[in-house]
N, C-alpha and C positions, 0 to 999 in steps of 0.2 A: 344516458351518459355512457361513453365507451369504457370498456373494462380492460385493464392492463394487468397481466400476470408477470411480476418480477421474480426471477429465479436467481438467488444469490446466496453466498455464505454469510451467516451471522452467528457469531459466538455468544451473543447476549442481546437482550432487549433492554437491559439496564445500561444505557449508553456509556461506553468508556470503562465499565467495570472489568471487562476482559478485553484483550486486544492482541490478536494474532498478527497484527501489522498488515500492510498491503491491502489486498482486496477486502478483507474483513473490516478493516478500519474505514475504508472508503464507503462500503455498503452501510455501515452503521450511521455514518454522517448523512447519507442520502435518505435513508428511511426516517431518521430522526427529523430531518428538515421537511420531508414530505408531510409529516403529521402536524406541522405548525400552522397550516392554513388550508383553506378550501382549494381543491385542485379541479382541473377540467376533466379529469379521469377518475374512475373508481379503481383504486389499486389493491391488488392482493399480492403479498410477498410470500413465496414459498421459500422459507429460510432453512437452508441446510446447515446444521450445527457441525462445524469441523472438529469440535471436541467430542462429539457423540455423547453429550451429557444430558440430552433430552430424549426421553422415549416418545414415540409418536402417539398422539391421542386424537388427532384430527380437530382439536379445539381451534377455533378461530379467535384470535386476539385482536380486538378493535383498538387501534391507536388514535383514530379520529374518524370523522364521517367519511373521509376520503380514502383511508388506508387501513388495511387489516393484514394480519400475519398468521401463517400456519407454519409451525416449527416442526422439523423432523431431523433425526440424526443423519449424518452423511452415510453411515454404514448401518444396515439393519439385518435382522434375521427374519427369515420366512420359514415356517414349519420347523423351527428350531435350528435351521441351517444359516450360517452367516453368508451373506451375499456380497459380491464385489460392489463397491460404491457406484460403479457404472450402471449396474442392473437395478439395484435398490432405488437409486435416484431416478432412473427412467420410469420405474413403476409409479413412484410418487408424482412425477410430472404428468404422466398419463391420467392419473386419478384427478389431479387438479384441472386438467384440460376438460375432463368430463363434467366435473362438479361446478367449476367457476365459469366455464365457457367464455374465455377472454376474446376480445377483438384483436389484441396484440400481446405477444409474448416477448419479454426482454430478458435475456439470460446473460450472466457474467462469466460463463465458462462454456467453451465450445462443445464439450461432451454432453451438456444438458440440451443441446439442440438436435441430438440424434433422433431421427424417426419422428419428429413432430410434424404430423400431418394436419389436416383440417383447413379451415378457411382463415384462421387467425394469422395476422401478419407477424413476422419474426425479426427481431433485432438482436444482434449479438455484439456484446462489448468484449473486446480482447484486452486482457491485462498481461498476457504472455502469448507466444505463438511458436509452434514447432520447437526449435532449440533455444529460442530467445527467452531468457529468464526462467529456464526450466532445468532442473537438476536431473542428470541421467540416473535411471533406476536399474534397468536391465535391457538387454537387446530387444526382447519381446515387448516389454512395457514401452520402451522408447519408440519402437516401430508403430505401436498402437496409437500413442498419444502425439507423436510428431508427424506421422504420415497418414494413418488411416482415419482417425477422428477428424482432423482438419479438412480432409478431402470429403468425407461423407457428410459432415455437418453443413458444409457449404450448400448442399442441395436444399436444405431447409431454410436457409437464411435469406431474408429480403434486403436487409441493410446491415452494415457493420459500423461499429464505432471502435476506435483504438484510443488508448490513453496517451499514446505518444507517436511521434513521427517515425521512429524506427520500426514500430509495428506496422504502421501504414505502408511503409516502403517494402517490408517483408511480405505483407499480405497481397499487395497489388498484383503481382504476377500470377497469383493462384486463384483469382476470382474476377468475375465481371460484374459483381454486385457493387452498389454504391458504398463508399467508405467515407466516414467523417471522423476527424480527430477531435475528441472531447476529453480534455484533461481531467485530472482528479481534483477534488476540492481540498482546502486546508481548513481544519476545524477551528471555529472561533474560540475554542477553549485555550488555544495556544497564544492568542493575541493578548498580551499583558505588558504592562510597563516593567521591563526587566530590572531597571535600577531600583524599583520599589521593593523588590524581593532579594536584592543582593545581600547575601549573608556572609560573603567571604571578604577578606582583606584584599587590598590592592597589591600586596607583595608577591603573590604567587600567580600561577596560571593553571586554572582548573579546566581541563578538557573533558568533553562528553561526546560519546558517539552512541548511535542507536541503530541496530540492525540485527537481523537473524544471524546467528553465528554459523555462517557457511563460507566456503572458500571464495565464492563470488563476491562477497562483501569486503574481502581483503583487509580485515581488521588489523592484521599484522602491521600495516602501514601506519595506522594510528599509534601503535606501540613503538614503532621505529621513530616516529616524530617525537614522542615523549622521551625516548632515549636520547635523541639529539638535544632536546631542551635541557635534560638533566646534565649532559656533558658540558653544556654551555653555562651551567651554574644556576639555572632557573629552578625554583621550588615549584615543580609542576606535578599534577596528578591527572589520571585518566579514568573516567568511569565508563564502563561498557554496558549498555542496556541491550538486552535481547536474549531470547531463549537459545539454548544449545541444540542446534539441528544437525551437527556433525561432530561426533565424539572424537574422532581422530584429529580433526582440525582444531578442536577446542584444546586437546592435549598439546598440540604443537604451539598454540598461542601461550599456554601456561609455561611451556618449556622456554619460549622466547622471553617471557617475563622474568623467569628465574635466571636465565643466562645474562640478561641485561641488568640484573640486580634491581628490579623494579617492583618487587613484591609489595613494598609498602606504598607504592604510588599508583598501582593498578587495582581497580575493583571491578569484578564481574558481578553485576547486579541481577542478572537473569531477566525473566519476563516481568514487566511492570504494566499496570493498567495506566490509562490516560492521565489520571490525576497524579499518579506517582512520577510519570515521565515529565509532566509539567513542572513538578517540584524539583526534579533533578536539573532541568534546564534553568530554572530560576536560581539555582545555586552554582551554576557553571559560569566560566568566563568566555569560552569559545566552543562552538560546535565543530565537530570533525566528521566528515563522511568520505569514506575511501573506497567505495564499491567499484568493481570493474565494469558492471553493466546494470542498468535500470531501464525499465520500460517507461517509468514516470519519475520515481524518486521522491516519495512523499516526506520521508523522515528529514532530509536536509531543509525542506521548505518549512517544516514544523519548527525546526531549530531557529530559523530566521524569524518566523512569526513570533516566537517567544522572546525575541530581542537579542539573540546570540549572534555575534560576528561568526561567519561561517568559512571554514576551509573545506573544500570539496573537490573531488575528481569531477571532470566535465561529463557527467552521465545523465540520462533521462532528460527531463525538462531543463535542467541546468546546462546540459550540453547543447540542447536545441536553441536555447536563448542565452548562450554564454556571454555574448557581448553586452546584452542588457543587464544580466546579473553582475558582471564584472563592474559595470558603471555603478551598480547599487552597493558595491563593496565586497562582494563574494571573492575570496581568494581561491583561485583554481590551482589544484595540485597535480603535477605530472610526476612520472617516475623519477625518483632521485632528487625531488625538490625539498626534502626534509631540512637540509641545512639552510637553504635560502629562507624557508618559512620560519624556522627557528630564529634566524637573525632578525626578523621583523615582527616577532610575536607580540612585543609590547605595543606596536602600532596597531596590529590586528585586533588585539584585545580592547583597545580604546575606540574602535570603529563605531560610528553612529549608524544604527540600523533602522532608524525611523522611516527613511525613504523606502527601504526594502519592505518593511512592514506595510506601508501604504500601498505599495505595488501588489503585494500578495493579497491584501484585502480586496483590491480592485479586480485582479485577474483570476483569483481562485476561490471566490465566495461560493458556498454550497448552493445557494439559490440560483446563481448564474449557471452552474452545471445542470441543475434540474431544468432550467428554462431551455438549455440547449437540447436536452433529451426530449422534452415535451414538444419542441419545435420539430425535431426529427419524427416523433410519433405522428404529428399532423401530416407531414409529408408522406410518410409510409401508408397511413390510413386513407389518404386521399387517392 
């Protein structure tokens, strides 16, 4: 049986207990599903803990006959000295290459592909690329991660996958390696009968959004929509799920809330686990997603899966399939559309999302994504 080394971020093996969003959420889904049945490959996951809450022990955790996990912190000390994650990660990867001797390596971050030699085939999945979906840190850091690492890692890669078409188009001019677009899955935990859990009355409009609190997510637009609803006499609220990743921006959001006199209507809930997010969706009327850019955009799909009518900017997969999602009832929001959306909020609130849920089940099932990856493995290994 061929051996596959998966290199990915994982904040927990207690699925959904912690959730840093994005790549972490996707990788939890993939590993959880891999363990549910016998697979044609023997998988080992080198799981980098982005929270650095696990000390490295070298212990191999067996999830099933087909998949095992080795957990290590993203940043480590050697000889008492803290190492940059780039170096400590490279050392752990080299260690697993020697010990596990995989036939194929599949990484979910391009810096993990640096200097991987040997006979193993290499697949790299991109969730961001160069400036796309990346926050600027410093001139030196930006040059390293936006220019040097993408260029150097390409020498190791045999095949790429991208989670969205924007990444595919951005990558194409920089490589002659094959590229396949394989989207992210939507967790089955979100699929539930929304009406079964509706705890609110029909008199108000309860909005919910879920995103890292960064400027790219443009959460102020959700607050402006709430302000418009209030001005039109609606008893509306907004719950904002997501960790504060930008203190200056967070302070600006709070100031906007105060200036708009929405202190009683807006709740910042911080980082929640999957179960808590599902509960918030079950208590809401409408999901709102106002991001400026997404390489895939998992959060709005999860809102749809939970049965929420959705108001969203046309980003990520929603932008790539805008016509399809519009037919399924998604309301797309452009700059300055707050008044128009507020005018039709009662219609939006009563939208039937069953067709959208069926579409998501069919198009974004976790097992389907795994099958796409395993099909690519067969091609690369042949």
